[in-house]
PDB file with SEQRES, HELIX, SHEET and CRYST1 records, atoms N, CA, C and O in Angstrom:
SEQRES   1 A   84  MET ASP GLN HIS ILE ASP ILE SER LYS CYS LEU ARG ALA          
SEQRES   2 A   84  PHE ALA SER ILE LEU GLU LYS GLY GLU LYS ARG GLU ASP          
SEQRES   3 A   84  GLY TYR HIS LEU GLU GLY ILE VAL ALA GLN SER LEU ASP          
SEQRES   4 A   84  ASP GLY TYR THR VAL VAL LEU ARG ASN ARG GLN CYS CYS          
SEQRES   5 A   84  LEU SER ILE TYR PHE HIS ASN LYS PHE GLY VAL GLU SER          
SEQRES   6 A   84  PRO SER ASP GLY ASP THR ASP ALA PHE ILE LYS HIS LEU          
SEQRES   7 A   84  TYR ARG ILE ALA GLU GLN                                      
HELIX    1 AA1 ASP A    2  HIS A    4  5                                   3    
HELIX    2 AA2 ILE A    7  LYS A   20  1                                  14    
HELIX    3 AA3 PHE A   57  ASN A   59  5                                   3    
HELIX    4 AA4 ASP A   68  ALA A   82  1                                  15    
SHEET    1 AA1 6 GLU A  22  ARG A  24  0                                        
SHEET    2 AA1 6 GLY A  27  LEU A  30 -1                                        
SHEET    3 AA1 6 ILE A  33  SER A  37 -1                                        
SHEET    4 AA1 6 VAL A  44  ARG A  47 -1                                        
SHEET    5 AA1 6 CYS A  52  ILE A  55 -1                                        
SHEET    6 AA1 6 PHE A  61  GLU A  64 -1                                        
CRYST1    1.000    1.000    1.000  90.00  90.00  90.00 P 1           1          
ATOM      1  N   MET A   1       0.830  -1.199   0.002  1.00  0.00           N  
ATOM      2  CA  MET A   1       0.001   0.002  -0.003  1.00  0.00           C  
ATOM      3  C   MET A   1       0.871   1.263   0.000  1.00  0.00           C  
ATOM      4  O   MET A   1       0.455   2.270  -0.574  1.00  0.00           O  
ATOM      5  N   ASP A   2       2.034   1.259   0.607  1.00  0.00           N  
ATOM      6  CA  ASP A   2       2.863   2.452   0.765  1.00  0.00           C  
ATOM      7  C   ASP A   2       3.021   3.244  -0.517  1.00  0.00           C  
ATOM      8  O   ASP A   2       2.918   4.470  -0.496  1.00  0.00           O  
ATOM      9  N   GLN A   3       3.268   2.575  -1.635  1.00  0.00           N  
ATOM     10  CA  GLN A   3       3.550   3.258  -2.880  1.00  0.00           C  
ATOM     11  C   GLN A   3       2.338   4.019  -3.407  1.00  0.00           C  
ATOM     12  O   GLN A   3       2.499   4.919  -4.233  1.00  0.00           O  
ATOM     13  N   HIS A   4       1.134   3.687  -2.957  1.00  0.00           N  
ATOM     14  CA  HIS A   4      -0.087   4.264  -3.498  1.00  0.00           C  
ATOM     15  C   HIS A   4      -0.737   5.276  -2.569  1.00  0.00           C  
ATOM     16  O   HIS A   4      -1.894   5.639  -2.780  1.00  0.00           O  
ATOM     17  N   ILE A   5      -0.043   5.732  -1.572  1.00  0.00           N  
ATOM     18  CA  ILE A   5      -0.612   6.707  -0.650  1.00  0.00           C  
ATOM     19  C   ILE A   5      -0.525   8.095  -1.284  1.00  0.00           C  
ATOM     20  O   ILE A   5       0.545   8.536  -1.702  1.00  0.00           O  
ATOM     21  N   ASP A   6      -1.669   8.770  -1.345  1.00  0.00           N  
ATOM     22  CA  ASP A   6      -1.742  10.130  -1.882  1.00  0.00           C  
ATOM     23  C   ASP A   6      -1.428  11.092  -0.731  1.00  0.00           C  
ATOM     24  O   ASP A   6      -2.302  11.410   0.076  1.00  0.00           O  
ATOM     25  N   ILE A   7      -0.191  11.545  -0.664  1.00  0.00           N  
ATOM     26  CA  ILE A   7       0.254  12.384   0.443  1.00  0.00           C  
ATOM     27  C   ILE A   7      -0.493  13.710   0.470  1.00  0.00           C  
ATOM     28  O   ILE A   7      -0.758  14.238   1.550  1.00  0.00           O  
ATOM     29  N   SER A   8      -0.837  14.256  -0.679  1.00  0.00           N  
ATOM     30  CA  SER A   8      -1.589  15.529  -0.677  1.00  0.00           C  
ATOM     31  C   SER A   8      -2.955  15.371  -0.002  1.00  0.00           C  
ATOM     32  O   SER A   8      -3.397  16.266   0.717  1.00  0.00           O  
ATOM     33  N   LYS A   9      -3.627  14.232  -0.232  1.00  0.00           N  
ATOM     34  CA  LYS A   9      -4.894  13.977   0.451  1.00  0.00           C  
ATOM     35  C   LYS A   9      -4.678  13.813   1.945  1.00  0.00           C  
ATOM     36  O   LYS A   9      -5.479  14.298   2.745  1.00  0.00           O  
ATOM     37  N   CYS A  10      -3.616  13.141   2.326  1.00  0.00           N  
ATOM     38  CA  CYS A  10      -3.321  12.964   3.745  1.00  0.00           C  
ATOM     39  C   CYS A  10      -3.029  14.295   4.411  1.00  0.00           C  
ATOM     40  O   CYS A  10      -3.421  14.508   5.558  1.00  0.00           O  
ATOM     41  N   LEU A  11      -2.353  15.188   3.718  1.00  0.00           N  
ATOM     42  CA  LEU A  11      -2.089  16.522   4.259  1.00  0.00           C  
ATOM     43  C   LEU A  11      -3.377  17.346   4.348  1.00  0.00           C  
ATOM     44  O   LEU A  11      -3.523  18.156   5.263  1.00  0.00           O  
ATOM     45  N   ARG A  12      -4.302  17.153   3.422  1.00  0.00           N  
ATOM     46  CA  ARG A  12      -5.618  17.804   3.527  1.00  0.00           C  
ATOM     47  C   ARG A  12      -6.376  17.268   4.740  1.00  0.00           C  
ATOM     48  O   ARG A  12      -7.049  18.028   5.436  1.00  0.00           O  
ATOM     49  N   ALA A  13      -6.269  15.958   4.998  1.00  0.00           N  
ATOM     50  CA  ALA A  13      -6.897  15.375   6.174  1.00  0.00           C  
ATOM     51  C   ALA A  13      -6.282  15.975   7.441  1.00  0.00           C  
ATOM     52  O   ALA A  13      -6.994  16.290   8.394  1.00  0.00           O  
ATOM     53  N   PHE A  14      -4.962  16.128   7.443  1.00  0.00           N  
ATOM     54  CA  PHE A  14      -4.265  16.741   8.567  1.00  0.00           C  
ATOM     55  C   PHE A  14      -4.815  18.143   8.823  1.00  0.00           C  
ATOM     56  O   PHE A  14      -5.127  18.485   9.964  1.00  0.00           O  
ATOM     57  N   ALA A  15      -4.935  18.954   7.780  1.00  0.00           N  
ATOM     58  CA  ALA A  15      -5.454  20.311   7.920  1.00  0.00           C  
ATOM     59  C   ALA A  15      -6.902  20.316   8.426  1.00  0.00           C  
ATOM     60  O   ALA A  15      -7.279  21.155   9.245  1.00  0.00           O  
ATOM     61  N   SER A  16      -7.689  19.390   7.940  1.00  0.00           N  
ATOM     62  CA  SER A  16      -9.081  19.277   8.369  1.00  0.00           C  
ATOM     63  C   SER A  16      -9.173  18.899   9.840  1.00  0.00           C  
ATOM     64  O   SER A  16     -10.006  19.432  10.573  1.00  0.00           O  
ATOM     65  N   ILE A  17      -8.322  17.985  10.266  1.00  0.00           N  
ATOM     66  CA  ILE A  17      -8.322  17.574  11.682  1.00  0.00           C  
ATOM     67  C   ILE A  17      -7.901  18.745  12.559  1.00  0.00           C  
ATOM     68  O   ILE A  17      -8.464  18.933  13.638  1.00  0.00           O  
ATOM     69  N   LEU A  18      -6.930  19.531  12.125  1.00  0.00           N  
ATOM     70  CA  LEU A  18      -6.522  20.707  12.895  1.00  0.00           C  
ATOM     71  C   LEU A  18      -7.667  21.713  12.978  1.00  0.00           C  
ATOM     72  O   LEU A  18      -7.866  22.343  14.017  1.00  0.00           O  
ATOM     73  N   GLU A  19      -8.414  21.866  11.898  1.00  0.00           N  
ATOM     74  CA  GLU A  19      -9.503  22.830  11.859  1.00  0.00           C  
ATOM     75  C   GLU A  19     -10.722  22.393  12.660  1.00  0.00           C  
ATOM     76  O   GLU A  19     -11.312  23.189  13.389  1.00  0.00           O  
ATOM     77  N   LYS A  20     -11.098  21.117  12.520  1.00  0.00           N  
ATOM     78  CA  LYS A  20     -12.356  20.635  13.096  1.00  0.00           C  
ATOM     79  C   LYS A  20     -12.189  19.801  14.360  1.00  0.00           C  
ATOM     80  O   LYS A  20     -13.157  19.557  15.080  1.00  0.00           O  
ATOM     81  N   GLY A  21     -10.964  19.365  14.629  1.00  0.00           N  
ATOM     82  CA  GLY A  21     -10.730  18.453  15.740  1.00  0.00           C  
ATOM     83  C   GLY A  21     -10.677  19.133  17.094  1.00  0.00           C  
ATOM     84  O   GLY A  21     -10.662  20.359  17.207  1.00  0.00           O  
ATOM     85  N   GLU A  22     -10.650  18.298  18.108  1.00  0.00           N  
ATOM     86  CA  GLU A  22     -10.547  18.750  19.492  1.00  0.00           C  
ATOM     87  C   GLU A  22      -9.073  18.768  19.893  1.00  0.00           C  
ATOM     88  O   GLU A  22      -8.380  17.758  19.770  1.00  0.00           O  
ATOM     89  N   LYS A  23      -8.599  19.913  20.373  1.00  0.00           N  
ATOM     90  CA  LYS A  23      -7.203  20.034  20.772  1.00  0.00           C  
ATOM     91  C   LYS A  23      -7.009  19.407  22.155  1.00  0.00           C  
ATOM     92  O   LYS A  23      -7.719  19.721  23.110  1.00  0.00           O  
ATOM     93  N   ARG A  24      -6.013  18.504  22.226  1.00  0.00           N  
ATOM     94  CA  ARG A  24      -5.646  17.870  23.489  1.00  0.00           C  
ATOM     95  C   ARG A  24      -4.122  17.951  23.632  1.00  0.00           C  
ATOM     96  O   ARG A  24      -3.434  18.457  22.745  1.00  0.00           O  
ATOM     97  N   GLU A  25      -3.611  17.453  24.740  1.00  0.00           N  
ATOM     98  CA  GLU A  25      -2.168  17.510  24.987  1.00  0.00           C  
ATOM     99  C   GLU A  25      -1.347  16.830  23.901  1.00  0.00           C  
ATOM    100  O   GLU A  25      -0.264  17.303  23.555  1.00  0.00           O  
ATOM    101  N   ASP A  26      -1.848  15.734  23.364  1.00  0.00           N  
ATOM    102  CA  ASP A  26      -1.073  14.946  22.403  1.00  0.00           C  
ATOM    103  C   ASP A  26      -1.390  15.258  20.948  1.00  0.00           C  
ATOM    104  O   ASP A  26      -0.916  14.551  20.059  1.00  0.00           O  
ATOM    105  N   GLY A  27      -2.180  16.299  20.676  1.00  0.00           N  
ATOM    106  CA  GLY A  27      -2.508  16.670  19.316  1.00  0.00           C  
ATOM    107  C   GLY A  27      -3.985  16.971  19.150  1.00  0.00           C  
ATOM    108  O   GLY A  27      -4.709  17.147  20.130  1.00  0.00           O  
ATOM    109  N   TYR A  28      -4.421  17.028  17.913  1.00  0.00           N  
ATOM    110  CA  TYR A  28      -5.833  17.271  17.600  1.00  0.00           C  
ATOM    111  C   TYR A  28      -6.495  15.937  17.288  1.00  0.00           C  
ATOM    112  O   TYR A  28      -5.939  15.111  16.564  1.00  0.00           O  
ATOM    113  N   HIS A  29      -7.687  15.734  17.839  1.00  0.00           N  
ATOM    114  CA  HIS A  29      -8.411  14.475  17.691  1.00  0.00           C  
ATOM    115  C   HIS A  29      -9.674  14.679  16.899  1.00  0.00           C  
ATOM    116  O   HIS A  29     -10.435  15.612  17.159  1.00  0.00           O  
ATOM    117  N   LEU A  30      -9.905  13.802  15.922  1.00  0.00           N  
ATOM    118  CA  LEU A  30     -11.125  13.804  15.132  1.00  0.00           C  
ATOM    119  C   LEU A  30     -11.372  12.411  14.612  1.00  0.00           C  
ATOM    120  O   LEU A  30     -10.511  11.825  13.956  1.00  0.00           O  
ATOM    121  N   GLU A  31     -12.546  11.872  14.900  1.00  0.00           N  
ATOM    122  CA  GLU A  31     -12.975  10.562  14.386  1.00  0.00           C  
ATOM    123  C   GLU A  31     -11.951   9.462  14.641  1.00  0.00           C  
ATOM    124  O   GLU A  31     -11.736   8.606  13.783  1.00  0.00           O  
ATOM    125  N   GLY A  32     -11.323   9.477  15.801  1.00  0.00           N  
ATOM    126  CA  GLY A  32     -10.371   8.433  16.147  1.00  0.00           C  
ATOM    127  C   GLY A  32      -8.979   8.622  15.588  1.00  0.00           C  
ATOM    128  O   GLY A  32      -8.117   7.765  15.781  1.00  0.00           O  
ATOM    129  N   ILE A  33      -8.736   9.738  14.891  1.00  0.00           N  
ATOM    130  CA  ILE A  33      -7.426  10.038  14.324  1.00  0.00           C  
ATOM    131  C   ILE A  33      -6.812  11.173  15.141  1.00  0.00           C  
ATOM    132  O   ILE A  33      -7.490  12.138  15.493  1.00  0.00           O  
ATOM    133  N   VAL A  34      -5.528  11.043  15.434  1.00  0.00           N  
ATOM    134  CA  VAL A  34      -4.778  12.095  16.114  1.00  0.00           C  
ATOM    135  C   VAL A  34      -3.806  12.693  15.115  1.00  0.00           C  
ATOM    136  O   VAL A  34      -3.087  11.971  14.424  1.00  0.00           O  
ATOM    137  N   ALA A  35      -3.787  14.024  15.043  1.00  0.00           N  
ATOM    138  CA  ALA A  35      -2.884  14.753  14.154  1.00  0.00           C  
ATOM    139  C   ALA A  35      -1.979  15.624  15.006  1.00  0.00           C  
ATOM    140  O   ALA A  35      -2.436  16.331  15.905  1.00  0.00           O  
ATOM    141  N   GLN A  36      -0.678  15.562  14.706  1.00  0.00           N  
ATOM    142  CA  GLN A  36       0.244  16.426  15.425  1.00  0.00           C  
ATOM    143  C   GLN A  36       1.406  16.801  14.520  1.00  0.00           C  
ATOM    144  O   GLN A  36       1.756  16.072  13.592  1.00  0.00           O  
ATOM    145  N   SER A  37       1.988  17.945  14.810  1.00  0.00           N  
ATOM    146  CA  SER A  37       3.160  18.425  14.083  1.00  0.00           C  
ATOM    147  C   SER A  37       4.341  18.332  15.038  1.00  0.00           C  
ATOM    148  O   SER A  37       4.239  18.731  16.198  1.00  0.00           O  
ATOM    149  N   LEU A  38       5.450  17.810  14.559  1.00  0.00           N  
ATOM    150  CA  LEU A  38       6.619  17.673  15.418  1.00  0.00           C  
ATOM    151  C   LEU A  38       7.394  18.990  15.498  1.00  0.00           C  
ATOM    152  O   LEU A  38       7.203  19.888  14.678  1.00  0.00           O  
ATOM    153  N   ASP A  39       8.249  19.086  16.475  1.00  0.00           N  
ATOM    154  CA  ASP A  39       8.990  20.311  16.745  1.00  0.00           C  
ATOM    155  C   ASP A  39       9.932  20.725  15.616  1.00  0.00           C  
ATOM    156  O   ASP A  39      10.324  21.891  15.550  1.00  0.00           O  
ATOM    157  N   ASP A  40      10.301  19.816  14.738  1.00  0.00           N  
ATOM    158  CA  ASP A  40      11.228  20.174  13.657  1.00  0.00           C  
ATOM    159  C   ASP A  40      10.587  21.092  12.622  1.00  0.00           C  
ATOM    160  O   ASP A  40      11.285  21.671  11.789  1.00  0.00           O  
ATOM    161  N   GLY A  41       9.256  21.228  12.669  1.00  0.00           N  
ATOM    162  CA  GLY A  41       8.557  22.088  11.743  1.00  0.00           C  
ATOM    163  C   GLY A  41       8.304  21.498  10.367  1.00  0.00           C  
ATOM    164  O   GLY A  41       7.658  22.131   9.531  1.00  0.00           O  
ATOM    165  N   TYR A  42       8.800  20.303  10.122  1.00  0.00           N  
ATOM    166  CA  TYR A  42       8.650  19.660   8.819  1.00  0.00           C  
ATOM    167  C   TYR A  42       7.833  18.374   8.869  1.00  0.00           C  
ATOM    168  O   TYR A  42       7.259  17.968   7.858  1.00  0.00           O  
ATOM    169  N   THR A  43       7.774  17.740  10.010  1.00  0.00           N  
ATOM    170  CA  THR A  43       7.153  16.422  10.128  1.00  0.00           C  
ATOM    171  C   THR A  43       5.766  16.530  10.727  1.00  0.00           C  
ATOM    172  O   THR A  43       5.569  17.181  11.752  1.00  0.00           O  
ATOM    173  N   VAL A  44       4.791  15.877  10.071  1.00  0.00           N  
ATOM    174  CA  VAL A  44       3.462  15.752  10.632  1.00  0.00           C  
ATOM    175  C   VAL A  44       3.170  14.272  10.827  1.00  0.00           C  
ATOM    176  O   VAL A  44       3.658  13.416  10.088  1.00  0.00           O  
ATOM    177  N   VAL A  45       2.358  13.996  11.842  1.00  0.00           N  
ATOM    178  CA  VAL A  45       2.030  12.615  12.185  1.00  0.00           C  
ATOM    179  C   VAL A  45       0.517  12.485  12.258  1.00  0.00           C  
ATOM    180  O   VAL A  45      -0.162  13.308  12.873  1.00  0.00           O  
ATOM    181  N   LEU A  46       0.005  11.455  11.632  1.00  0.00           N  
ATOM    182  CA  LEU A  46      -1.401  11.067  11.704  1.00  0.00           C  
ATOM    183  C   LEU A  46      -1.431   9.642  12.235  1.00  0.00           C  
ATOM    184  O   LEU A  46      -0.725   8.771  11.725  1.00  0.00           O  
ATOM    185  N   ARG A  47      -2.255   9.399  13.267  1.00  0.00           N  
ATOM    186  CA  ARG A  47      -2.256   8.043  13.835  1.00  0.00           C  
ATOM    187  C   ARG A  47      -3.615   7.722  14.434  1.00  0.00           C  
ATOM    188  O   ARG A  47      -4.405   8.599  14.783  1.00  0.00           O  
ATOM    189  N   ASN A  48      -3.843   6.436  14.532  1.00  0.00           N  
ATOM    190  CA  ASN A  48      -4.956   5.913  15.309  1.00  0.00           C  
ATOM    191  C   ASN A  48      -4.384   4.815  16.189  1.00  0.00           C  
ATOM    192  O   ASN A  48      -3.170   4.763  16.384  1.00  0.00           O  
ATOM    193  N   ARG A  49      -5.213   3.945  16.722  1.00  0.00           N  
ATOM    194  CA  ARG A  49      -4.705   2.915  17.642  1.00  0.00           C  
ATOM    195  C   ARG A  49      -3.815   1.893  16.946  1.00  0.00           C  
ATOM    196  O   ARG A  49      -2.930   1.322  17.583  1.00  0.00           O  
ATOM    197  N   GLN A  50      -4.026   1.648  15.654  1.00  0.00           N  
ATOM    198  CA  GLN A  50      -3.283   0.617  14.961  1.00  0.00           C  
ATOM    199  C   GLN A  50      -2.145   1.160  14.087  1.00  0.00           C  
ATOM    200  O   GLN A  50      -1.097   0.523  13.976  1.00  0.00           O  
ATOM    201  N   CYS A  51      -2.337   2.305  13.481  1.00  0.00           N  
ATOM    202  CA  CYS A  51      -1.422   2.780  12.430  1.00  0.00           C  
ATOM    203  C   CYS A  51      -0.872   4.164  12.737  1.00  0.00           C  
ATOM    204  O   CYS A  51      -1.475   4.956  13.463  1.00  0.00           O  
ATOM    205  N   CYS A  52       0.283   4.423  12.164  1.00  0.00           N  
ATOM    206  CA  CYS A  52       0.910   5.736  12.283  1.00  0.00           C  
ATOM    207  C   CYS A  52       1.534   6.107  10.936  1.00  0.00           C  
ATOM    208  O   CYS A  52       2.356   5.365  10.397  1.00  0.00           O  
ATOM    209  N   LEU A  53       1.142   7.243  10.410  1.00  0.00           N  
ATOM    210  CA  LEU A  53       1.694   7.767   9.172  1.00  0.00           C  
ATOM    211  C   LEU A  53       2.485   9.023   9.517  1.00  0.00           C  
ATOM    212  O   LEU A  53       1.923   9.997  10.018  1.00  0.00           O  
ATOM    213  N   SER A  54       3.785   9.000   9.248  1.00  0.00           N  
ATOM    214  CA  SER A  54       4.634  10.167   9.430  1.00  0.00           C  
ATOM    215  C   SER A  54       4.966  10.716   8.062  1.00  0.00           C  
ATOM    216  O   SER A  54       5.423   9.982   7.186  1.00  0.00           O  
ATOM    217  N   ILE A  55       4.735  12.022   7.869  1.00  0.00           N  
ATOM    218  CA  ILE A  55       5.034  12.680   6.602  1.00  0.00           C  
ATOM    219  C   ILE A  55       6.165  13.650   6.868  1.00  0.00           C  
ATOM    220  O   ILE A  55       6.073  14.529   7.725  1.00  0.00           O  
ATOM    221  N   TYR A  56       7.238  13.466   6.107  1.00  0.00           N  
ATOM    222  CA  TYR A  56       8.458  14.240   6.291  1.00  0.00           C  
ATOM    223  C   TYR A  56       8.624  15.279   5.183  1.00  0.00           C  
ATOM    224  O   TYR A  56       7.762  15.434   4.318  1.00  0.00           O  
ATOM    225  N   PHE A  57       9.736  15.975   5.231  1.00  0.00           N  
ATOM    226  CA  PHE A  57      10.101  16.973   4.239  1.00  0.00           C  
ATOM    227  C   PHE A  57      10.115  16.350   2.842  1.00  0.00           C  
ATOM    228  O   PHE A  57      10.513  15.196   2.685  1.00  0.00           O  
ATOM    229  N   HIS A  58       9.686  17.100   1.832  1.00  0.00           N  
ATOM    230  CA  HIS A  58       9.624  16.663   0.439  1.00  0.00           C  
ATOM    231  C   HIS A  58       8.681  15.471   0.242  1.00  0.00           C  
ATOM    232  O   HIS A  58       8.907  14.632  -0.631  1.00  0.00           O  
ATOM    233  N   ASN A  59       7.629  15.404   1.054  1.00  0.00           N  
ATOM    234  CA  ASN A  59       6.590  14.380   0.931  1.00  0.00           C  
ATOM    235  C   ASN A  59       7.110  12.948   1.084  1.00  0.00           C  
ATOM    236  O   ASN A  59       6.462  12.007   0.624  1.00  0.00           O  
ATOM    237  N   LYS A  60       8.245  12.777   1.710  1.00  0.00           N  
ATOM    238  CA  LYS A  60       8.681  11.425   2.096  1.00  0.00           C  
ATOM    239  C   LYS A  60       7.786  11.013   3.241  1.00  0.00           C  
ATOM    240  O   LYS A  60       7.284  11.863   3.976  1.00  0.00           O  
ATOM    241  N   PHE A  61       7.577   9.715   3.403  1.00  0.00           N  
ATOM    242  CA  PHE A  61       6.704   9.272   4.475  1.00  0.00           C  
ATOM    243  C   PHE A  61       7.097   7.891   4.969  1.00  0.00           C  
ATOM    244  O   PHE A  61       7.843   7.164   4.312  1.00  0.00           O  
ATOM    245  N   GLY A  62       6.580   7.548   6.135  1.00  0.00           N  
ATOM    246  CA  GLY A  62       6.765   6.228   6.705  1.00  0.00           C  
ATOM    247  C   GLY A  62       5.462   5.781   7.344  1.00  0.00           C  
ATOM    248  O   GLY A  62       4.724   6.593   7.902  1.00  0.00           O  
ATOM    249  N   VAL A  63       5.184   4.498   7.260  1.00  0.00           N  
ATOM    250  CA  VAL A  63       3.962   3.949   7.840  1.00  0.00           C  
ATOM    251  C   VAL A  63       4.340   2.839   8.805  1.00  0.00           C  
ATOM    252  O   VAL A  63       5.142   1.964   8.478  1.00  0.00           O  
ATOM    253  N   GLU A  64       3.762   2.878   9.985  1.00  0.00           N  
ATOM    254  CA  GLU A  64       3.897   1.790  10.949  1.00  0.00           C  
ATOM    255  C   GLU A  64       2.513   1.209  11.137  1.00  0.00           C  
ATOM    256  O   GLU A  64       1.577   1.921  11.499  1.00  0.00           O  
ATOM    257  N   SER A  65       2.382  -0.087  10.890  1.00  0.00           N  
ATOM    258  CA  SER A  65       1.085  -0.730  10.954  1.00  0.00           C  
ATOM    259  C   SER A  65       1.271  -2.233  11.123  1.00  0.00           C  
ATOM    260  O   SER A  65       2.233  -2.799  10.604  1.00  0.00           O  
ATOM    261  N   PRO A  66       0.363  -2.885  11.842  1.00  0.00           N  
ATOM    262  CA  PRO A  66       0.491  -4.318  12.011  1.00  0.00           C  
ATOM    263  C   PRO A  66       0.188  -5.138  10.758  1.00  0.00           C  
ATOM    264  O   PRO A  66       0.645  -6.274  10.638  1.00  0.00           O  
ATOM    265  N   SER A  67      -0.586  -4.563   9.814  1.00  0.00           N  
ATOM    266  CA  SER A  67      -0.929  -5.319   8.603  1.00  0.00           C  
ATOM    267  C   SER A  67      -1.305  -4.390   7.465  1.00  0.00           C  
ATOM    268  O   SER A  67      -1.638  -3.225   7.686  1.00  0.00           O  
ATOM    269  N   ASP A  68      -1.249  -4.909   6.247  1.00  0.00           N  
ATOM    270  CA  ASP A  68      -1.667  -4.131   5.076  1.00  0.00           C  
ATOM    271  C   ASP A  68      -3.149  -3.756   5.158  1.00  0.00           C  
ATOM    272  O   ASP A  68      -3.543  -2.669   4.738  1.00  0.00           O  
ATOM    273  N   GLY A  69      -3.950  -4.647   5.693  1.00  0.00           N  
ATOM    274  CA  GLY A  69      -5.385  -4.361   5.832  1.00  0.00           C  
ATOM    275  C   GLY A  69      -5.647  -3.191   6.753  1.00  0.00           C  
ATOM    276  O   GLY A  69      -6.493  -2.345   6.463  1.00  0.00           O  
ATOM    277  N   ASP A  70      -4.919  -3.135   7.876  1.00  0.00           N  
ATOM    278  CA  ASP A  70      -5.057  -2.008   8.796  1.00  0.00           C  
ATOM    279  C   ASP A  70      -4.605  -0.710   8.130  1.00  0.00           C  
ATOM    280  O   ASP A  70      -5.229   0.336   8.306  1.00  0.00           O  
ATOM    281  N   THR A  71      -3.523  -0.786   7.371  1.00  0.00           N  
ATOM    282  CA  THR A  71      -3.030   0.400   6.655  1.00  0.00           C  
ATOM    283  C   THR A  71      -4.061   0.885   5.656  1.00  0.00           C  
ATOM    284  O   THR A  71      -4.350   2.080   5.596  1.00  0.00           O  
ATOM    285  N   ASP A  72      -4.627  -0.034   4.865  1.00  0.00           N  
ATOM    286  CA  ASP A  72      -5.636   0.338   3.876  1.00  0.00           C  
ATOM    287  C   ASP A  72      -6.824   1.040   4.535  1.00  0.00           C  
ATOM    288  O   ASP A  72      -7.271   2.081   4.053  1.00  0.00           O  
ATOM    289  N   ALA A  73      -7.336   0.483   5.625  1.00  0.00           N  
ATOM    290  CA  ALA A  73      -8.485   1.069   6.312  1.00  0.00           C  
ATOM    291  C   ALA A  73      -8.133   2.450   6.867  1.00  0.00           C  
ATOM    292  O   ALA A  73      -8.940   3.376   6.783  1.00  0.00           O  
ATOM    293  N   PHE A  74      -6.958   2.586   7.419  1.00  0.00           N  
ATOM    294  CA  PHE A  74      -6.506   3.859   7.978  1.00  0.00           C  
ATOM    295  C   PHE A  74      -6.408   4.930   6.885  1.00  0.00           C  
ATOM    296  O   PHE A  74      -6.901   6.044   7.062  1.00  0.00           O  
ATOM    297  N   ILE A  75      -5.784   4.599   5.778  1.00  0.00           N  
ATOM    298  CA  ILE A  75      -5.597   5.552   4.680  1.00  0.00           C  
ATOM    299  C   ILE A  75      -6.959   5.932   4.089  1.00  0.00           C  
ATOM    300  O   ILE A  75      -7.196   7.104   3.796  1.00  0.00           O  
ATOM    301  N   LYS A  76      -7.841   4.973   3.913  1.00  0.00           N  
ATOM    302  CA  LYS A  76      -9.176   5.275   3.405  1.00  0.00           C  
ATOM    303  C   LYS A  76      -9.918   6.228   4.340  1.00  0.00           C  
ATOM    304  O   LYS A  76     -10.622   7.129   3.885  1.00  0.00           O  
ATOM    305  N   HIS A  77      -9.755   6.025   5.654  1.00  0.00           N  
ATOM    306  CA  HIS A  77     -10.372   6.924   6.639  1.00  0.00           C  
ATOM    307  C   HIS A  77      -9.793   8.342   6.482  1.00  0.00           C  
ATOM    308  O   HIS A  77     -10.542   9.317   6.531  1.00  0.00           O  
ATOM    309  N   LEU A  78      -8.494   8.461   6.299  1.00  0.00           N  
ATOM    310  CA  LEU A  78      -7.883   9.768   6.080  1.00  0.00           C  
ATOM    311  C   LEU A  78      -8.444  10.435   4.812  1.00  0.00           C  
ATOM    312  O   LEU A  78      -8.729  11.633   4.808  1.00  0.00           O  
ATOM    313  N   TYR A  79      -8.596   9.658   3.755  1.00  0.00           N  
ATOM    314  CA  TYR A  79      -9.125  10.197   2.494  1.00  0.00           C  
ATOM    315  C   TYR A  79     -10.548  10.720   2.707  1.00  0.00           C  
ATOM    316  O   TYR A  79     -10.903  11.775   2.181  1.00  0.00           O  
ATOM    317  N   ARG A  80     -11.362   9.990   3.472  1.00  0.00           N  
ATOM    318  CA  ARG A  80     -12.740  10.447   3.753  1.00  0.00           C  
ATOM    319  C   ARG A  80     -12.727  11.782   4.507  1.00  0.00           C  
ATOM    320  O   ARG A  80     -13.499  12.690   4.198  1.00  0.00           O  
ATOM    321  N   ILE A  81     -11.852  11.882   5.482  1.00  0.00           N  
ATOM    322  CA  ILE A  81     -11.745  13.133   6.238  1.00  0.00           C  
ATOM    323  C   ILE A  81     -11.294  14.261   5.308  1.00  0.00           C  
ATOM    324  O   ILE A  81     -11.798  15.379   5.410  1.00  0.00           O  
ATOM    325  N   ALA A  82     -10.373  13.986   4.424  1.00  0.00           N  
ATOM    326  CA  ALA A  82      -9.867  15.016   3.487  1.00  0.00           C  
ATOM    327  C   ALA A  82     -10.948  15.543   2.581  1.00  0.00           C  
ATOM    328  O   ALA A  82     -10.899  16.702   2.169  1.00  0.00           O  
ATOM    329  N   GLU A  83     -11.917  14.725   2.264  1.00  0.00           N  
ATOM    330  CA  GLU A  83     -12.962  15.119   1.320  1.00  0.00           C  
ATOM    331  C   GLU A  83     -14.195  15.725   1.974  1.00  0.00           C  
ATOM    332  O   GLU A  83     -15.148  16.083   1.282  1.00  0.00           O  
ATOM    333  N   GLN A  84     -14.189  15.844   3.286  1.00  0.00           N  
ATOM    334  CA  GLN A  84     -15.345  16.440   3.995  1.00  0.00           C  
ATOM    335  C   GLN A  84     -15.365  17.924   3.871  1.00  0.00           C  
ATOM    336  O   GLN A  84     -16.263  18.576   4.404  1.00  0.00           O  
TER     337      GLN A  84                                                      
END                                                                             
């Protein structure tokens, strides 16, 4: 799944979560997704209980997930948030 992640959609989801989400100590929360920006100013993180997507400088990214199915569901959820 990694090669097919639309980072621009994920960044739109990040912006939407910042706009509509609830601010807490560990980031902004919306629909089970937590969005946070790291101190380096370049890295954003989107995560839920199973998966974590880190987006770095120049749209490089990394995904931590227990399975491809969990990753697919997580990314689809981000895409839905991006399109709201």
